[in-house]
C-alpha positions as CSV (number, residue, x, y, z in Angstrom):
1,M,38.6,-5.7,-64.9
2,E,41.1,-7.3,-62.2
3,D,41.2,-4.3,-60.0
4,L,37.5,-4.1,-59.2
5,N,36.1,-4.6,-55.7
6,H,33.8,-7.5,-55.3
7,H,31.2,-7.6,-52.6
8,R,28.4,-9.8,-51.4
9,I,25.6,-7.7,-50.0
10,K,22.6,-8.9,-47.8
11,T,19.5,-7.1,-49.1
12,N,15.9,-7.9,-48.9
13,G,16.4,-11.3,-47.5
14,I,19.1,-12.7,-50.0
15,F,22.8,-11.9,-50.9
16,L,23.7,-10.2,-54.1
17,H,27.1,-10.0,-55.6
18,V,28.2,-6.6,-56.7
19,V,31.2,-5.1,-58.4
20,E,32.2,-1.7,-57.4
21,K,34.7,1.0,-57.8
22,G,35.4,4.6,-57.6
23,T,34.3,7.6,-55.7
24,G,31.7,10.2,-56.3
25,P,28.1,10.1,-56.9
26,L,26.5,6.7,-56.9
27,V,25.7,5.1,-60.3
28,L,23.9,1.6,-60.4
29,L,24.3,-0.2,-63.6
30,L,21.5,-2.8,-64.2
31,H,22.1,-5.5,-66.7
32,G,19.3,-7.5,-68.6
33,F,18.8,-10.9,-70.1
34,P,21.1,-13.1,-70.5
35,E,23.9,-11.2,-68.9
36,F,25.6,-10.2,-65.6
37,W,27.6,-7.4,-64.3
38,Y,30.2,-8.0,-66.9
39,S,28.1,-6.6,-69.6
40,W,28.9,-3.2,-68.2
41,R,32.6,-3.6,-68.4
42,H,33.2,-0.6,-70.9
43,Q,31.0,1.6,-68.8
44,I,32.3,1.0,-65.4
45,T,35.8,2.0,-66.2
46,F,34.7,5.0,-68.3
47,L,32.5,6.4,-65.5
48,V,34.9,5.8,-62.6
49,N,37.5,7.7,-64.6
50,H,35.1,10.5,-64.9
51,G,34.4,10.8,-61.0
52,Y,31.6,8.4,-60.3
53,H,31.0,5.7,-57.7
54,V,30.0,2.8,-59.8
55,V,28.3,-0.3,-58.8
56,A,27.1,-3.1,-61.0
57,P,25.3,-6.0,-59.4
58,D,24.4,-9.6,-60.6
59,L,20.7,-9.3,-60.3
60,R,18.8,-11.7,-58.3
61,G,18.9,-15.0,-59.9
62,Y,22.0,-14.0,-62.1
63,G,25.7,-14.7,-61.8
64,D,27.1,-15.0,-58.1
65,S,23.9,-13.6,-56.5
66,D,21.4,-15.8,-54.8
67,S,18.8,-17.5,-57.2
68,P,15.5,-18.2,-55.2
69,L,14.0,-21.5,-56.9
70,S,10.4,-20.1,-57.2
71,Y,9.4,-17.8,-59.9
72,N,7.2,-16.1,-57.3
73,S,10.3,-14.4,-55.9
74,Y,11.0,-12.6,-59.2
75,T,8.4,-10.0,-59.2
76,L,9.3,-6.3,-59.8
77,L,8.5,-5.6,-56.3
78,H,11.3,-8.3,-55.1
79,L,13.7,-7.0,-57.4
80,L,13.2,-3.3,-56.5
81,G,13.6,-4.1,-52.9
82,D,17.0,-5.5,-53.7
83,L,18.1,-2.5,-55.3
84,V,17.0,-0.2,-52.4
85,G,19.0,-2.3,-50.2
86,I,22.0,-1.9,-52.4
87,I,21.7,2.0,-52.2
88,D,21.3,1.7,-48.5
89,H,24.4,-0.6,-48.1
90,F,26.5,2.1,-49.6
91,G,25.2,4.8,-47.3
92,E,23.5,7.0,-50.2
93,Q,20.1,8.6,-50.2
94,Q,20.0,8.7,-53.9
95,A,21.6,7.0,-56.9
96,F,21.6,7.6,-60.7
97,L,20.1,4.4,-62.6
98,V,21.5,3.0,-65.7
99,G,19.3,0.0,-66.9
100,H,19.3,-2.2,-70.1
101,D,16.7,-4.5,-71.0
102,W,15.1,-6.0,-67.7
103,G,17.5,-3.6,-66.0
104,A,15.8,-0.9,-67.7
105,L,12.4,-2.0,-66.6
106,L,13.7,-2.1,-62.9
107,A,15.1,1.7,-63.4
108,W,11.6,2.8,-64.8
109,H,9.9,1.2,-61.7
110,L,12.2,2.1,-59.1
111,S,11.8,5.6,-60.4
112,L,7.9,5.2,-60.3
113,H,7.9,3.8,-56.7
114,R,10.9,5.6,-55.0
115,P,11.6,8.9,-56.8
116,D,13.0,10.0,-53.5
117,R,16.0,7.6,-54.2
118,V,16.6,8.3,-57.8
119,K,18.5,11.2,-58.9
120,G,18.0,10.4,-62.7
121,L,17.7,7.3,-64.9
122,I,19.0,6.2,-68.2
123,A,17.0,3.3,-69.6
124,I,18.5,1.4,-72.6
125,S,16.4,-0.7,-75.2
126,V,13.2,-0.9,-73.3
127,P,10.9,2.1,-72.9
128,Y,8.2,2.7,-70.1
129,Y,5.0,1.4,-71.3
130,Q,1.5,1.9,-69.6
131,R,-0.1,-1.2,-68.2
132,N,-2.9,-2.8,-70.1
133,P,-5.9,-2.7,-67.7
134,D,-7.8,-5.1,-69.8
135,A,-5.5,-8.1,-70.3
136,K,-2.7,-9.9,-68.8
137,V,0.8,-9.6,-70.3
138,I,1.1,-13.1,-71.6
139,E,-2.6,-13.3,-72.8
140,S,-1.8,-10.2,-74.9
141,F,1.3,-11.6,-76.3
142,R,-0.1,-14.8,-77.3
143,R,-2.8,-13.1,-79.0
144,I,-0.6,-10.7,-80.8
145,Y,2.4,-13.1,-81.7
146,G,1.3,-16.6,-81.0
147,D,3.1,-19.2,-78.9
148,G,6.3,-19.0,-80.9
149,L,7.1,-15.7,-79.2
150,Y,10.3,-16.2,-77.0
151,I,8.5,-14.9,-73.9
152,C,5.6,-17.1,-74.4
153,Q,7.9,-20.2,-74.7
154,F,9.7,-19.2,-71.4
155,Q,6.6,-19.3,-69.4
156,E,6.6,-23.3,-69.0
157,P,9.2,-24.1,-66.2
158,G,11.9,-26.3,-67.6
159,R,10.8,-25.8,-71.4
160,A,13.6,-23.4,-72.3
161,E,16.2,-24.9,-70.0
162,K,15.9,-28.3,-71.7
163,A,15.9,-26.8,-75.2
164,F,19.2,-24.5,-74.3
165,A,20.7,-27.6,-73.1
166,R,20.9,-29.2,-76.5
167,Y,23.7,-26.5,-77.2
168,D,27.0,-25.9,-75.3
169,Y,26.8,-22.6,-73.5
170,L,29.1,-20.6,-75.7
171,T,26.6,-21.3,-78.5
172,V,23.8,-20.3,-76.4
173,M,25.5,-16.9,-75.8
174,K,26.3,-16.5,-79.3
175,K,22.7,-16.9,-80.3
176,F,21.3,-14.4,-77.9
177,L,24.1,-11.7,-77.6
178,L,24.8,-11.5,-81.2
179,I,21.2,-11.1,-82.5
180,T,20.9,-9.0,-85.4
181,K,17.3,-9.7,-86.2
182,T,15.2,-6.6,-86.3
183,D,11.7,-8.2,-86.1
184,N,10.2,-9.9,-83.1
185,L,11.6,-13.2,-81.8
186,V,8.9,-15.5,-82.9
187,A,9.8,-19.1,-83.7
188,P,7.9,-21.1,-86.2
189,L,5.4,-23.5,-85.2
190,D,6.8,-26.5,-83.2
191,M,10.2,-24.9,-83.1
192,E,12.0,-23.8,-79.9
193,I,13.4,-20.1,-80.0
194,I,16.8,-21.3,-79.2
195,D,16.8,-23.5,-82.5
196,Y,15.4,-20.7,-84.4
197,L,18.1,-18.2,-83.6
198,Q,21.3,-18.3,-85.7
199,T,24.6,-18.7,-84.6
200,P,26.9,-16.2,-86.4
201,A,29.9,-17.7,-88.2
202,V,32.0,-14.6,-87.8
203,L,32.0,-12.4,-84.6
204,P,31.2,-8.7,-85.0
205,P,34.1,-6.3,-84.2
206,W,32.7,-5.2,-80.8
207,I,33.1,-8.6,-78.9
208,T,35.7,-11.2,-78.7
209,E,35.5,-14.9,-78.4
210,E,37.3,-14.6,-75.0
211,E,34.6,-12.2,-73.7
212,L,31.8,-14.6,-75.0
213,Q,33.7,-17.3,-73.1
214,V,33.2,-15.2,-69.8
215,Y,29.5,-15.5,-70.2
216,A,29.5,-18.9,-71.3
217,D,31.5,-19.9,-68.1
218,K,29.2,-17.9,-65.7
219,F,26.0,-19.3,-67.1
220,Q,27.5,-22.8,-67.0
221,E,28.0,-22.2,-63.2
222,T,24.4,-20.8,-62.7
223,G,22.2,-22.3,-65.5
224,F,19.2,-20.2,-66.8
225,T,16.4,-20.8,-64.4
226,G,16.9,-17.6,-62.4
227,P,16.9,-15.4,-65.5
228,L,14.0,-17.1,-67.0
229,N,11.9,-16.7,-63.7
230,Y,11.8,-12.9,-64.6
231,Y,9.6,-13.7,-67.6
232,R,7.6,-16.5,-65.7
233,A,6.5,-13.6,-63.1
234,M,5.4,-11.2,-65.7
235,D,1.5,-11.9,-65.1
236,M,2.2,-11.8,-61.2
237,N,3.4,-8.2,-61.9
238,W,0.4,-7.3,-63.9
239,E,-1.8,-8.5,-61.0
240,L,0.4,-6.6,-58.5
241,Y,0.5,-3.2,-60.6
242,G,-3.3,-2.2,-60.8
243,A,-2.7,0.6,-58.2
244,W,-0.2,2.3,-60.3
245,Q,-2.2,2.3,-63.3
246,G,-1.9,5.8,-65.0
247,S,1.1,6.8,-62.8
248,K,3.9,9.0,-64.3
249,I,7.6,9.1,-63.8
250,S,8.8,12.1,-62.6
251,V,12.4,11.5,-62.3
252,P,14.7,12.9,-65.1
253,S,15.1,10.4,-67.6
254,K,17.1,9.6,-70.8
255,F,16.2,6.6,-73.1
256,I,18.8,5.1,-75.5
257,V,18.0,2.6,-78.1
258,G,19.5,1.2,-81.3
259,D,17.6,2.0,-84.5
260,K,18.0,-1.9,-85.4
261,D,16.7,-3.2,-82.0
262,I,14.5,-6.1,-81.9
263,G,11.1,-4.9,-82.9
264,F,12.0,-1.3,-83.0
265,D,10.3,-0.5,-86.3
266,T,8.0,-3.6,-86.7
267,N,6.4,-3.1,-83.3
268,G,5.9,0.8,-83.7
269,T,8.4,1.3,-81.0
270,R,10.1,4.0,-83.0
271,E,6.7,6.0,-83.3
272,Y,6.0,5.3,-79.5
273,V,9.4,6.8,-78.3
274,L,9.1,9.8,-80.4
275,G,5.6,10.4,-79.8
276,D,3.4,12.2,-77.2
277,T,2.3,9.1,-75.1
278,F,5.8,8.3,-74.1
279,K,6.4,12.0,-73.2
280,S,3.2,12.1,-71.2
281,L,4.2,9.2,-69.0
282,V,7.7,10.6,-68.5
283,P,7.6,14.3,-68.9
284,D,11.3,15.0,-68.1
285,L,12.4,12.7,-70.9
286,Q,15.5,12.9,-73.5
287,V,15.3,10.2,-76.4
288,V,18.4,9.2,-78.2
289,I,18.4,6.7,-81.2
290,L,21.7,5.3,-82.0
291,D,23.0,3.1,-85.1
292,G,22.9,-0.3,-83.5
293,H,21.3,-3.4,-82.2
294,H,19.9,-4.7,-78.8
295,F,23.0,-5.1,-76.8
296,I,24.2,-1.5,-77.7
297,Q,26.0,-0.8,-74.5
298,Q,28.5,-3.3,-75.8
299,E,28.1,-2.7,-79.5
300,K,28.6,1.0,-79.4
301,A,30.3,1.2,-76.0
302,Q,32.0,4.4,-76.4
303,Q,29.0,6.3,-77.9
304,V,26.6,5.0,-75.1
305,S,29.1,5.7,-72.4
306,E,29.5,9.3,-73.5
307,E,25.6,9.6,-73.6
308,I,25.5,8.3,-69.9
309,L,28.1,10.8,-68.8
310,A,26.6,13.7,-70.6
311,F,23.3,13.0,-68.8
312,L,25.0,12.5,-65.4
313,H,27.0,15.5,-65.6
314,K,24.1,17.7,-66.4
315,L,22.2,16.4,-63.3
316,S,25.4,16.5,-61.2
317,V,25.7,20.4,-62.1
318,D,22.1,21.1,-61.8
C-alpha cells in the first residue's frame, strides 16, 4: 500500500481524500460503513495490475475527507455531487463504479441520475430497492423491526457515539467488521446495538489484528459522527426522491452478495435479488451469490476481485 498516490480533491464545496493508482479506464471504489478507502486494499492492486486506473475515495465524513457537522449535508444528492466532481477531476467522461454497502447505494443512485457518467456498476451487499411512496424510511423500519434496529438507534445525534465510546476503537471495529450474524441487527429492549454485537475471541483468516488496527487508528482520529450522519439523512433522502418514483436503472449492472449477509434470508433478500421485481428495476443485471458474509470484498477478496474484473473486461471489450 506504500506506493499508492494520495490526493486531496476539491469537489462539491468540500475536500475529499482519495487513493489513486494505475492507468486505463477509470474505476471508482466506494466503501461502506464503517470503513474507508482501505477496505479496497485487495482490489486496488488487483485491478491496477489488470490495466485499470483505480480511485478509492474516503467518502464525505470518513477518513481524511472533510466531515460537515450537520447530517443535512449527507443526503444522497450531496454524496453524488462529490462523486461527479471526482470523475471530473481525473478528466474522464465516464467511470466504472464498484460500491459496497453505502457505496453500493451511491453507485445505484449515480447510475440512476447520471447514466451518461457511468459505464457500468457493481454493487456489493445492497441491492437497488424501489422507494416506498407511503411511508418514510425510519417510520417503516420502526414499524417492522422496532427501536432496537441499529438504523433506528443511529437516528438520535450523539446516542451511538456515546455508546461506542464505552469501548476502545479496536473493539468497535471488531464488533462491526467481523459480524457473522445472518439475521437483522436488532438489539433487545433497552440495549445499545454496540453492546449487543459480539467481539470474536478468534479472528477469521481473512483479516489480521494489524489490519483491524488500521481501521481503529483512523476512526480514533475522526470519530463516528460523519459516518452516522448517512443514516440520519435517510428520511431526508426519502423526501427528496419522490420525483424519481418508479425510475429504472439502465446502466449495465452486476450485483454481488454473500449468502450469509445480514438479513439475506430472513428479510427475503434472496428471493428479491433472484426475482422479477429487481430485474424489472435494473433490466441489464447480473446477480452473483457467493459463500460469505457482509464484508465480502475482504472475506473473499480474490473471488470478488475476479468477479469485478470479469464484468469490467466484458464492458471494456464491448
